ZALOVO-499234 format. One record per atom (N, C-alpha, C): z, x, y. Coordinates in steps of 0.1 Angstrom, whole numbers, padded with zeros to 4 digits, always signed. Layout:
# ZALOVO-499234
ZXY...
***
This chain:
# ZALOVO-499234
+0147+0765-0954+0151+0767-0940+0140+0773-0932+0140+0771-0919+0131+0777-0909+0139+0786-0900+0136+0799-0900+0144+0808-0892+0135+0816-0883+0141+0820-0871+0135+0829-0862+0143+0841-0861+0137+0853-0862+0144+0866-0861+0139+0874-0850+0148+0878-0841+0144+0888-0831+0150+0902-0836+0141+0912-0838+0145+0924-0843+0139+0936-0836+0145+0948-0837+0140+0960-0830+0126+0962-0834+0123+0962-0847+0109+0964-0852+0108+0960-0866+0097+0953-0869+0093+0951-0883+0080+0958-0885+0072+0960-0875+0059+0966-0876+0059+0981-0878+0069+0988-0873+0069+1003-0873+0082+1008-0879+0081+1017-0888+0093+1023-0894+0096+1037-0888+0088+1041-0878+0089+1054-0871+0102+1055-0863+0111+1064-0867+0123+1067-0859+0133+1056-0860+0133+1047-0869+0143+1037-0870+0145+1032-0884+0157+1028-0888+0159+1022-0901+0159+1007-0902+0156+1001-0890+0156+0986-0890+0145+0980-0897+0133+0986-0896+0121+0980-0901+0122+0979-0917+0127+0989-0923+0128+0988-0938+0138+0978-0942+0149+0977-0934+0159+0967-0937+0154+0953-0936+0147+0950-0925+0141+0937-0923+0131+0934-0933+0122+0944-0936+0112+0941-0946+0117+0937-0959+0127+0944-0964+0132+0941-0978+0139+0927-0977+0148+0925-0967+0155+0913-0966+0147+0901-0964+0137+0901-0955+0129+0889-0952+0119+0886-0963+0114+0896-0970+0105+0893-0981+0112+0886-0992+0125+0890-0995+0133+0883-1005+0137+0869-1000+0140+0868-0987+0144+0855-0982+0132+0845-0982+0121+0850-0979+0109+0841-0980+0106+0837-0994+0109+0846-1004+0107+0843-1018+0116+0832-1023+0126+0829-1015+0135+0818-1019+0131+0805-1012+0119+0805-1006+0113+0793-1001+0114+0790-0986+0119+0800-0979+0122+0798-0965+0110+0803-0956+0109+0798-0944+0099+0801-0934+0104+0809-0923+0098+0820-0920+0103+0830-0911+0093+0834-0900+0098+0834-0888+0090+0839-0876+0098+0851-0871+0091+0863-0871+0098+0875-0866+0092+0879-0852+0100+0880-0842+0096+0883-0829+0100+0897-0825+0090+0905-0821+0093+0919-0818+0088+0922-0804+0096+0929-0797+0092+0934-0783+0081+0944-0785+0070+0942-0778+0059+0951-0778+0061+0964-0770+0065+0975-0777+0069+0987-0770+0059+0998-0774+0056+1007-0764+0045+1017-0767+0048+1026-0779+0061+1030-0781+0063+1039-0792+0060+1033-0806+0065+1021-0808+0062+1014-0820+0048+1009-0821+0042+1005-0810+0028+1001-0810+0019+1012-0815+0022+1025-0811+0014+1036-0814+0016+1041-0829+0027+1036-0835+0030+1041-0848+0033+1030-0858+0025+1019-0858+0027+1008-0867+0022+1011-0881+0031+1008-0891+0026+1009-0905+0027+0996-0912+0029+0985-0905+0028+0972-0911+0023+0962-0900+0011+0957-0902+0005+0948-0892+0005+0933-0895+0004+0930-0908+0004+0916-0913+0012+0915-0925+0025+0912-0923+0034+0910-0935+0030+0897-0942+0032+0898-0955+0028+0886-0963+0038+0875-0964+0050+0879-0959+0062+0870-0961+0067+0863-0949+0061+0866-0937+0065+0860-0925+0054+0861-0914+0056+0853-0904+0047+0855-0892+0053+0865-0883+0045+0875-0878+0050+0885-0870+0043+0883-0856+0051+0882-0846+0045+0880-0832+0052+0890-0822+0045+0893-0812+0050+0903-0802+0051+0896-0788+0061+0900-0781+0062+0896-0767+0065+0908-0758+0060+0907-0746+0062+0918-0736+0073+0916-0727+0070+0910-0715+0081+0907-0705+0090+0896-0711+0102+0896-0706+0111+0886-0711+0107+0872-0707+0099+0870-0697+0094+0857-0693+0085+0851-0704+0080+0859-0713+0072+0854-0724+0080+0847-0735+0094+0849-0734+0102+0842-0744+0100+0827-0743+0097+0821-0731+0095+0807-0730+0084+0802-0739+0075+0810-0743+0064+0806-0752+0070+0802-0765+0081+0808-0769+0087+0806-0782+0099+0796-0782+0101+0789-0770+0112+0781-0768+0113+0770-0779+0102+0763-0781+0102+0752-0791+0105+0757-0805+0100+0769-0809+0103+0775-0822+0118+0777-0823+0124+0783-0813+0138+0786-0813+0146+0773-0814+0142+0763-0806+0150+0751-0806+0149+0743-0819+0138+0744-0826+0137+0736-0838+0141+0744-0851+0144+0757-0850+0147+0765-0861+0161+0761-0867+0162+0762-0880+0176+0760-0886+0185+0771-0883+0180+0783-0881+0188+0794-0877+0180+0804-0868+0186+0810-0858+0180+0821-0850+0189+0833-0851+0183+0844-0855+0190+0857-0857+0185+0867-0847+0195+0873-0840+0191+0884-0830+0197+0897-0835+0189+0907-0837+0194+0920-0843+0199+0929-0832+0206+0939-0837+0211+0950-0828+0199+0958-0823+0201+0964-0811+0191+0973-0805+0178+0966-0801+0179+0953-0801+0167+0945-0795+0167+0949-0780+0156+0953-0775+0156+0956-0760+0160+0944-0752+0168+0946-0742+0174+0935-0734+0180+0924-0742+0187+0929-0753+0192+0920-0763+0203+0910-0757+0209+0914-0746+0219+0904-0740+0211+0892-0734+0200+0895-0727+0192+0885-0721+0186+0876-0732+0181+0883-0742+0175+0875-0754+0185+0867-0760+0197+0872-0762+0208+0864-0768+0212+0852-0760+0213+0854-0747+0216+0842-0739+0205+0831-0739+0193+0836-0740+0181+0826-0741+0182+0819-0754+0185+0826-0765+0187+0820-0778+0198+0810-0778+0210+0814-0773+0221+0805-0773+0219+0793-0764+0211+0794-0754+0209+0783-0745+0199+0773-0751+0190+0777-0760+0179+0768-0764+0180+0764-0779+0187+0773-0787+0188+0770-0802+0196+0758-0804+0192+0749-0813+0200+0738-0817+0206+0740-0832+0201+0750-0838+0206+0753-0851+0216+0764-0851+0218+0771-0862+0228+0782-0862+0222+0794-0854+0231+0801-0847+0228+0814-0841+0236+0825-0847+0230+0836-0849+0237+0847-0856+0232+0860-0849+0242+0870-0848+0239+0883-0844+0239+0892-0856+0228+0899-0859+0227+0908-0871+0229+0922-0866+0241+0928-0869+0244+0941-0864+0241+0952-0875+0229+0958-0873+0225+0969-0883+0232+0982-0879+0239+0982-0869+0246+0994-0863+0260+0992-0860+0268+0984-0868+0281+0979-0863+0290+0990-0857+0293+1001-0864+0302+1010-0858+0297+1016-0845+0284+1018-0844+0279+1023-0831+0280+1012-0820+0277+1000-0824+0278+0989-0815+0293+0988-0809+0302+0988-0818+0316+0986-0814+0321+0998-0805+0316+1010-0808+0319+1021-0800+0314+1019-0786+0301+1014-0785+0295+1012-0772+0302+1001-0764+0306+0990-0772+0313+0979-0765+0326+0984-0759+0333+0993-0766+0346+0998-0761+0345+1006-0748+0333+1011-0745+0331+1019-0733+0323+1011-0723+0319+0999-0726+0311+0990-0717+0297+0994-0715+0291+1002-0724+0277+1006-0722+0267+1002-0732+0270+0990-0738+0261+0984-0748+0251+0974-0741+0238+0976-0743+0228+0968-0735+0222+0958-0744+0226+0956-0756+0220+0946-0765+0230+0935-0769+0243+0937-0767+0253+0927-0770+0265+0929-0760+0272+0919-0757+0283+0920-0747+0295+0912-0752+0307+0915-0748+0319+0908-0753+0318+0893-0751+0312+0889-0739+0312+0875-0736+0301+0867-0744+0292+0875-0749+0281+0869-0757+0285+0866-0771+0293+0875-0777+0297+0874-0791+0302+0861-0795+0312+0855-0788+0317+0842-0793+0307+0831-0792+0296+0833-0785+0286+0822-0785+0277+0822-0797+0278+0832-0805+0271+0832-0818+0280+0825-0829+0274+0818-0838+0281+0811-0848+0285+0821-0859+0278+0832-0860+0279+0841-0871+0276+0856-0867+0285+0865-0871+0283+0879-0868+0280+0886-0882+0268+0889-0884+0264+0896-0897+0265+0911-0895+0272+0917-0903+0276+0931-0901+0272+0941-0912+0266+0952-0907+0263+0963-0917+0276+0970-0922+0287+0967-0916+0300+0973-0920+0308+0962-0926+0314+0964-0938+0323+0955-0944+0338+0959-0942+0346+0956-0951+0360+0960-0951+0368+0954-0939+0378+0962-0934+0387+0957-0924+0380+0954-0910+0369+0960-0908+0362+0958-0895+0358+0943-0893+0356+0936-0904+0352+0922-0902+0363+0914-0896+0375+0915-0901+0387+0908-0895+0389+0913-0880+0387+0926-0878+0389+0931-0864+0379+0925-0854+0366+0923-0858+0356+0917-0850+0360+0902-0847+0365+0895-0857+0369+0881-0854+0380+0880-0844+0391+0889-0847+0403+0889-0838+0399+0893-0824+0392+0904-0823+0389+0910-0810+0379+0902-0801+0369+0897-0807+0358+0891-0799+0357+0876-0801+0365+0870-0809+0365+0855-0810+0353+0849-0816+0346+0856-0824+0334+0850-0831+0340+0842-0843+0334+0831-0846+0339+0822-0857+0339+0828-0870+0329+0836-0874+0328+0842-0887+0321+0855-0886+0327+0866-0891+0320+0879-0893+0319+0881-0908+0307+0884-0912+0304+0885-0926+0296+0897-0929+0298+0904-0941+0290+0916-0944+0276+0912-0948+0266+0919-0943+0252+0918-0948+0247+0932-0947+0250+0940-0958+0246+0954-0959+0230+0954-0960+0225+0966-0958+0211+0968-0961+0209+0966-0976+0196+0967-0980+0193+0965-0994+0180+0972-0998+0176+0970-1010+0164+0977-1014+0155+0968-1022+0142+0968-1020+0133+0961-1027+0130+0968-1041+0136+0963-1051+0135+0970-1064+0121+0970-1070+0112+0961-1065+0098+0962-1070+0091+0974-1063+0095+0977-1051+0089+0988-1044+0095+1002-1047+0108+1002-1049+0116+1014-1052+0120+1015-1066+0114+1024-1074+0117+1026-1088+0114+1040-1092+0119+1045-1103+0116+1059-1107+0101+1060-1110+0096+1072-1106+0082+1075-1108+0081+1088-1116+0071+1088-1125+0069+1100-1133+0061+1111-1125+0067+1118-1116+0061+1128-1108+0068+1141-1110+0061+1152-1108+0068+1165-1109+0079+1167-1099+0090+1174-1103+0101+1177-1094+0097+1188-1085+0097+1185-1072+0093+1195-1062+0105+1202-1055+0116+1194-1054+0127+1199-1047+0140+1198-1054+0149+1207-1052+0163+1206-1058+0172+1196-1049+0170+1196-1036+0177+1188-1027+0169+1183-1016+0168+1170-1014+0160+1164-1003+0169+1157-0993+0164+1155-0981+0171+1146-0971+0161+1139-0963+0163+1126-0962+0153+1117-0954+0161+1111-0943+0158+1114-0931+0165+1108-0920+0160+1113-0906+0159+1104-0897+0156+1108-0883+0167+1117-0877+0163+1126-0869+0173+1135-0863+0183+1127-0855+0196+1131-0857+0207+1125-0849+0217+1136-0847+0221+1138-0834+0230+1149-0830+0243+1148-0838+0248+1136-0841+0261+1135-0847+0260+1137-0862+0248+1136-0868+0246+1139-0882+0243+1154-0885+0239+1161-0874+0234+1174-0875+0244+1184-0881+0257+1184-0877+0267+1193-0884+0267+1191-0899+0267+1178-0903+0267+1176-0918+0254+1181-0925+0243+1179-0918+0231+1185-0924+0231+1200-0925+0237+1206-0915+0239+1221-0915+0247+1225-0926+0259+1218-0928+0268+1222-0938+0264+1219-0952+0257+1207-0954+0254+1202-0967+0240+1205-0972+0232+1210-0963+0218+1213-0968+0213+1227-0963+0214+1229-0950+0209+1242-0945+0217+1254-0950+0230+1253-0950+0238+1264-0955+0236+1266-0970+0236+1256-0978+0233+1258-0992+0219+1264-0994+0209+1260-0986+0196+1266-0987+0196+1281-0985+0204+1285-0975+0205+1300-0972+0212+1307-0984+0222+1301-0990+0229+1307-1001+0222+1307-1014+0212+1298-1015+0205+1296-1028+0190+1297-1025+0185+1309-1022+0171+1311-1019+0162+1308-1030+0167+1307-1042+0158+1303-1054+0157+1288-1055+0164+1280-1047+0163+1266-1048+0154+1261-1037+0148+1249-1039+0138+1243-1030+0144+1231-1023+0143+1230-1010+0149+1220-1002+0138+1213-0993+0140+1201-0988+0131+1194-0979+0139+1185-0970+0135+1185-0957+0140+1175-0948+0128+1167-0942+0129+1154-0944+0118+1145-0939+0124+1136-0928+0116+1136-0917+0121+1127-0906+0117+1133-0892+0115+1124-0882+0110+1128-0869+0122+1132-0860+0118+1138-0848+0126+1140-0837+0135+1152-0838+0133+1161-0848+0142+1173-0849+0137+1182-0838+0147+1190-0832+0143+1199-0821+0133+1209-0826+0124+1212-0817+0113+1222-0820+0118+1236-0822+0130+1239-0816+0135+1253-0817+0145+1254-0829+0146+1245-0838+0155+1246-0849+0150+1258-0858+0160+1265-0864+0157+1277-0872+0158+1272-0887+0147+1268-0893+0148+1263-0907+0147+1275-0917+0156+1275-0927+0154+1285-0938+0141+1284-0944+0136+1295-0949+0122+1296-0955+0120+1286-0967+0131+1284-0974+0130+1275-0986+0132+1260-0983+0132+1257-0970+0134+1243-0965+0120+1238-0960+0114+1229-0967+0101+1223-0963+0104+1212-0953+0095+1210-0943+0097+1200-0933+0085+1190-0934+0089+1177-0934+0079+1166-0933+0083+1158-0921+0073+1157-0912+0076+1150-0899+0079+1135-0900+0071+1129-0908+0073+1114-0910+0069+1110-0924+0076+1102-0930+0073+1097-0943+0073+1082-0943+0062+1076-0944+0062+1061-0944+0069+1055-0956+0074+1043-0955+0081+1037-0966+0074+1037-0980+0061+1036-0979+0053+1035-0992+0054+1049-0999+0058+1059-0992+0059+1073-0998+0073+1076-1003+0083+1068-0999+0097+1071-1003+0099+1072-1018+0094+1063-1026+0097+1064-1040+0092+1077-1046+0080+1081-1042+0075+1094-1047+0084+1106-1042+0089+1105-1030+0097+1115-1024+0110+1116-1032+0117+1105-1034+0129+1105-1042+0127+1110-1056+0117+1105-1062+0114+1108-1076+0111+1123-1078+0106+1129-1068+0103+1144-1068+0115+1152-1065+0127+1146-1063+0139+1153-1059+0149+1153-1071+0155+1165-1074+0166+1165-1084+0178+1158-1078+0181+1161-1066+0192+1155-1058+0187+1151-1045+0192+1140-1039+0190+1138-1025+0203+1136-1018+0203+1139-1005+0215+1140-0997+0216+1127-0988+0228+1121-0988+0231+1110-0979+0241+1115-0969+0237+1114-0956+0246+1118-0945+0248+1105-0936+0260+1103-0932+0264+1091-0925+0268+1095-0910+0263+1086-0901+0267+1088-0887+0282+1088-0885+0286+1095-0875+0301+1097-0873+0308+1084-0871+0303+1075-0863+0309+1062-0861+0311+1054-0874+0301+1056-0882+0301+1048-0895+0311+1055-0905+0312+1068-0904+0322+1075-0913+0336+1070-0909+0339+1068-0896+0352+1064-0891+0355+1049-0895+0345+1041-0894+0347+1027-0898+0347+1025-0913+0340+1033-0921+0339+1031-0935+0331+1019-0939+0329+1017-0951+0322+1005-0956+0308+1003-0950+0301+1014-0947+0288+1013-0940+0277+1020-0948+0273+1015-0959+0263+1022-0967+0249+1022-0960+0241+1033-0961+0228+1033-0954+0218+1028-0964+0206+1024-0959+0195+1020-0967+0190+1031-0976+0191+1043-0971+0186+1055-0979+0194+1056-0992+0207+1053-0991+0216+1053-1003+0210+1044-1014+0207+1032-1010+0202+1022-1020+0188+1026-1025+0180+1030-1016+0166+1034-1020+0166+1045-1030+0174+1055-1027+0174+1067-1036+0180+1063-1050+0190+1055-1050+0196+1050-1062+0186+1042-1070+0179+1033-1063+0169+1025-1070+0158+1034-1077+0156+1045-1072+0146+1055-1078+0153+1064-1088+0165+1061-1091+0173+1069-1102+0174+1083-1098+0175+1086-1085+0177+1100-1080+0191+1103-1079+0196+1114-1084+0210+1117-1082+0213+1120-1067+0225+1114-1063+0228+1115-1049+0241+1123-1046+0240+1132-1036+0251+1138-1031+0254+1133-1017+0266+1128-1014+0269+1122-1002+0281+1128-0995+0282+1126-0981+0294+1129-0974+0304+1118-0978+0316+1119-0973+0327+1111-0977+0331+1101-0966+0333+1088-0970+0338+1078-0960+0345+1067-0968+0355+1061-0961+0363+1050-0968+0354+1039-0973+0356+1034-0985+0349+1023-0990+0336+1027-0998+0333+1040-0999+0321+1043-1006+0322+1040-1021+0335+1040-1026+0337+1037-1040+0334+1022-1043+0334+1013-1033+0330+0999-1035+0315+0998-1037+0308+1008-1033+0293+1007-1034+0288+1015-1046+0292+1028-1047+0289+1036-1059+0301+1044-1063+0303+1045-1075+0316+1051-1080+0314+1066-1081+0323+1073-1073+0322+1088-1073+0324+1094-1087+0316+1104-1090+0317+1110-1103+0309+1103-1114+0306+1091-1113+0298+1083-1122+0284+1080-1117+0284+1074-1104+0272+1070-1098+0267+1080-1087+0276+1088-1082+0273+1096-1070+0283+1108-1070+0278+1119-1064+0287+1130-1061+0291+1131-1046+0303+1134-1043+0308+1135-1030+0310+1150-1026+0306+1154-1014+0307+1168-1010+0314+1169-0997+0324+1178-0997+0331+1181-0985+0325+1192-0977+0319+1202-0984+0313+1213-0978+0302+1219-0986+0297+1230-0981+0285+1237-0988+0288+1241-1002+0301+1245-1005+0305+1249-1018+0303+1238-1028+0306+1226-1024+0304+1214-1033+0290+1212-1036+0281+1213-1026+0267+1211-1028+0261+1222-1037+0265+1235-1034+0259+1246-1042+0263+1245-1056+0276+1241-1059+0280+1239-1073+0272+1228-1080+0269+1217-1073+0261+1206-1079+0247+1211-1082+0241+1218-1073+0227+1223-1075+0226+1233-1086+0237+1239-1089+0236+1249-1100+0241+1242-1113+0243+1229-1113+0247+1222-1125+0236+1211-1128+0237+1205-1139+0228+1194-1143+0232+1181-1137+0223+1173-1133+0226+1160-1127+0229+1149-1137+0225+1151-1150+0228+1143-1161+0225+1128-1158+0235+1119-1159+0231+1105-1158+0234+1099-1145+0238+1107-1135+0241+1101-1122+0231+1091-1116+0219+1095-1116+0208+1087-1110+0207+1074-1118+0207+1074-1131+0206+1062-1139+0217+1052-1136+0229+1058-1136+0241+1049-1133+0240+1043-1119+0236+1051-1109+0235+1045-1096+0224+1034-1095+0213+1036-1102+0203+1026-1102+0208+1013-1108+0216+1014-1119+0221+1002-1126+0231+0995-1116+0239+1002-1109+0248+0996-1099+0241+0989-1088+0231+0996-1082+0223+0990-1071+0215+0978-1075+0209+0979-1086+0201+0967-1091+0210+0955-1093+0222+0957-1097+0231+0946-1099+0237+0940-1086+0239+0948-1076+0246+0943-1064+0239+0945-1051+0229+0953-1050+0223+0957-1037+0208+0955-1036+0202+0947-1044+0188+0944-1043+0186+0935-1031+0173+0935-1026+0170+0926-1015+0171+0911-1020+0169+0908-1032+0171+0895-1037+0185+0890-1036+0194+0900-1039+0209+0897-1038+0213+0895-1024+0207+0903-1015+0211+0902-1001+0205+0890-0995+0193+0885-0999+0188+0873-0993+0197+0861-0998+0202+0862-1010+0211+0851-1015+0224+0851-1006+0229+0863-1003+0241+0863-0994+0238+0858-0980+0226+0861-0974+0223+0856-0961+0222+0840-0962+0216+0835-0972+0216+0821-0974+0230+0815-0975+0239+0821-0982+0253+0817-0983+0259+0817-0969+0258+0828-0961+0265+0828-0948+0259+0818-0939+0246+0816-0939+0240+0806-0930+0245+0792-0934+0245+0790-0947+0250+0777-0952+0264+0774-0948+0272+0785-0949+0286+0783-0945+0288+0780-0931+0280+0787-0922+0281+0785-0908+0277+0771-0904+0268+0765-0911+0264+0751-0907+0272+0741-0915+0282+0745-0922+0291+0736-0928+0287+0730-0941+0276+0735-0948+0272+0730-0960+0278+0737-0972+0285+0748-0970+0292+0755-0980+0306+0759-0976+0315+0760-0986+0329+0764-0982+0330+0778-0978+0340+0781-0970+0343+0795-0965+0345+0804-0977+0338+0816-0977+0339+0825-0988+0337+0839-0983+0347+0847-0980+0346+0860-0975+0344+0870-0987+0334+0878-0986+0332+0889-0996+0330+0902-0988+0338+0912-0990+0336+0925-0983+0330+0935-0992
***
């Protein structure tokens, strides 16, 4: 297949989880013999913080003003599929351009499904609109479960299918490095995740001064009062993630509030940590047991007491069990296979087959 992808960013992983998602998925999709053009809006923030300039698995091109889209009109028209991602700047205009000119399958890839649906309900979403959704042949969702049926019923799209994030198992694997931290967290600052970070990492750090903690990620307020045993890393490029996880006894998974409410919304950090065989402590949301089995693959924490108890115990086989589960069902190769299936279904070459 020949596909065109409009995404928030492939070139920069600074302050967003989209880049690592696209990198893993598209590398695996290209390995299946497909040709990919990735079109990214040239924005100052990402331009100043690019950590991937020439991907080996696709063509990467930038556009500035929306008028520049006409340059890619022939590519869009002749592609077997055109995918527009969430949070693409002026995504509504981009989507209309794609739907007007594409002759193949058109798909919206929502890497932020619960957030998108919340914005749609209040009418303040600037990258997708209710009238645009039915014009897509396929709605690819980071959220599975009941939300898929709800999207189809509410917005009239022909097919909503799950396409979770994934992990490149060649890049993410256990490394023989010294353990530096008892509990780590990797994530950009988000106001709605901050209460969970306070309860599940900062409060345990205050209660356990003999334990070592780390928070990696940008955009945290400069006036935050970090406990002395919490190390801060402003930005960690993807190439450093396996070392980071391997150096952690446990790592913390925190889910955005909208995604907790929707359930069935695993983050890429969950899969990356598991692939590195790092024991994971997570907040709780519906459907997590369909991804990793609590008590066997992952520990669930309601409050700081649960985290403190875990840190004073041995992690035993949690990380190894999680790695086995993720390698079997959440590798980038598996996700590329699913994308191929959903696109084939949308163009009528495969029978309908819903998997949540």
